[in-house]
C-alpha angles and dihedrals in degrees: 000000000000114000121207099175096078121089131184107241098182143342121212128190114239101170142017121190127182114235100170135348091285105016122083131180110229126199122197133184114220126217113203136180127208109214094185142043128330111285136196135199090025119177132178128214120200135188137172133225091202115106090212093060122082119190118192100169109033097176125109115192110215108159118188125008126179129230111286089356126151111215141178107208119220089232117082137207113251129185143140124255135188107234091211085081119051113247117236117191088208088070089072116096121203138202130172139206131190146123132264110257114255095003108151120243121263105271092211118188092345089066091060099054096090133030090242093052123190127315100176096171097042090239091147098251133067116280093240091052092047090053092047092054098044097041095048098042100034097149100033108081096170090054090047092053093046091049092049089058091046091049094051091052094044090052090049090051089063090064098045108131101172137045091244091054091049092049093050091049092048092052091051090047091054090055092047091049090051088054089050090055089052090049093053091052091051092046091062094040098247123150098208137041116262133184087251090058091053092048091047091051091049091051091049091046092050092049090053092045091054088056093047094051095042097136133055092248092051093047092050090049090052092049090051088053090051091051090058088059096056111135094007123128126201134201121236136201122257112271095250127114091240094054095042092047089059089060091065116100094203135062102272091189088070093048 
């Protein structure tokens, strides 16, 4: 999958070999930094907008890279360049692909057989939901953590069999949603809650909900849960960052 958390910190020339009178093969080592979660099977693809540069093998094999790690891969970038035009490393463009370390495989159709689904790594949420959260919010750890809490509660709502269970689940979901609103405000670097933050959180919540109730049985179970809540009212936190932050069950300062 495409990775947008890796940046090229520096490129350094390690070799220069004459090919013809004007053409040289250049070899550069590449220093990269991963600003997100630990990744595996990482590869880089590079290109150049300079007419004097010819790239025949644009692949850079990287492998594994830890969270927030700076790394110099063993593989190097090699290409030919016409010395009649000065070479500028900034002319190189980079993109990266990889997979999140320890992310479970897509359960596919098997994950839709039961309401509970498949949680192969005992993470606490279905594998397909875990993948949805981590793949869509790769570089937003606070949002990931908030969505994990929302997902756990939404999944529990599908197994509510009494009104009291449904009410308890709904109260927990309100707190988790408040944390999600806080997370959206932090994700965009704001220091106060805006209507846009609330709308963004609702959109994110709805996208997750559509994944959770992705079969007829799951949708019916969710609708049964909603019927239990008929006529009930619930309190909510004040729409301030301080109040919403207190609704989070995890250490937001580490997210």
